[in-house]
N, C-alpha and C positions, 0 to 999 in steps of 0.2 A: 666267597668271591661272586660268585651270580647275583645272592643277592642284593650284596652294595649296586653291583653294576645295574640291577635294574632298577634301583632305588633312584644314583641316580640320572637313569634316563626318562623315570614316571618324572624327576624332578624338573629335569629338562624340558622337556613335553607340558608340564606346565607353566612352567616359566613363559614358555614360549605362545602356548593362549592367551595369558595374562598379558602381554607385552603388546597381540594381535588386537587384544578388544582394546585395549589401553593406545593404542594411536588409533583406531578407527574412531574413537572418541573423540580424540585428541582433532581429526581432520574433519567433525562435521560441521557443518558448512550451516550458518545463517543467512535464511532466501527469502523469498517472496515464493512461495508455490502457487499463489494464485491470485488474481488482481482482477475481479469481475466488476465488474461497472452496469448499472444502469439508467438512462435516462432519460425524462422526461420533459418532452418537447410543449412546453404550457402558448397556447394559444398567443397571449401577450408576448410574447421570446424569451423568455426566462427557461433558464433549465432547473430540473430538478433532481438530483444526483443522486444515488445509493453508490458506495463502492463496500466489497466486501474484499477483506485480501484476508490472505492466509498465509502467517510469516512461520516459521521456524526460529523460537530465541536457543542459542547457545549461553545468552545472559553476556556477550561483548559488548554489542555494542543495544541490543535491543536488553535494557536493563530491567525498566521500570512501563514502557511500553511503545511503542511507533508515535513519528511525529509525521505530520505530511504537509506538503509544501503546495500552496496554493499560486500562484501569479494573478498579478491585479491590474499587470500593467496590457494592455495592446497597441499595436497600432492601424489607426484606420488607412483606408485606400488614399486617403494624401502625405502619408506617410505621420501622420500626427499621433504622439501616445493620449492614449486614453487610459479612463479607468473604470475595470467591471465594478461589479457586484457580488459581494459576495457575503449569506448569512448562514453559520453554522447551524445543525436542526436538531443534528442528535451524536453522540459518537457512542457505538457499542464495543463490547469485548464481549468474544465468545456468548452471545446472547444477550448480557446484559450492559446495563447501563456503566458507562466509564466514566472516570475524572477529564477534564479536557481545560486547554487553557489554548487562549491565541496569544500570538504576539504579532505582530503587524505593522510593517513597513514600508513606505512609498507605494514599493515594487510587489510585497507577497505577504501572503496573511501562511501562518508557521501553526497547525494545527497541532497539538501534542494530546497524547493519549494516556491515562494511568494514573498512577497516584504516587509521588514524586517521596514516598517515604514508605514504599513496598515493591520489590525489588521482584521479579518473576522466574520463575524456576523455570526451566529449559523444557521446550518442549511446542507444541506447534499452537498458535493463538487466531482469534479470528478478530479482527476487528470490523466493523461498519461507521461509514461514516456517512451521514445523509446530509445535504446541502442547498441550496439555492444560490444557482447567480444570471447573472444579464448580461447584456452585448457581446452575445458569442457568438451572434448571428450577423456575418456580412453582407450587403445588399450590392449588385453588382447590375449594371444595365439586362442581359441577358441570364444571368442567374441569382441565387442566394446564395452561402456557403457557411457551414458551420466550422468555424476555426477555433478550434479547441484540443486543448491536451489529454489524451485519456489517462494516463496514467502519470501526467505532471513528471517532472525532471527531480535530479539531485538523490534518486535515492543510493544509498551506500551497498544495496543488495541487487544482486540478480533476481531479475525476474521473469521464472520459468515459462507461465502461462497469462497471458491477459484474455479477457474477453470483452466486448461490450454490448450491447445493447440497447437501441434504440427510439421510443417510444414519440408517434407525431401526433398534432392533437388529435381529435374527429373531423373526418370528411377530409381529409389533408391524404395526399400520397406524397411517397418519393421523389415523382418526376416532374409535381407540381412545381 
């Protein structure tokens, strides 16, 4: 009888451990762990941007890769909608070139990174998007401003950490 009780206890403990592990796997979350942005402001006013986006994929929404929406319209100081320029320079996944395609509409460019026919394994991936954009600086009588959304909008995932670093042209100080 004691042997049987020990076996039942051992089976019960093993089952509980298995269920706890299974539950922790099922509640793993797809997130953007880190969103690092480097912006180089050129003398002609264009921005050269490098975004490094580290994500955790569980194969639910991040299945083949990620997409990034980039707004193409802005409102000038007179309230008139105008278009910004956008040129995709490079996309990488984990430091290697990755497929991309762009779907454009009047108000946005959606960059897809990944391969249509390849599913990612669950895990962490680092995506790099390099692009050039213009008309992001607004000029006023007493000051100028960079009017630009660092992370963009419409992400399906929480962004846990964001860092943005801006580099001005040689000889230009922030107070200028």
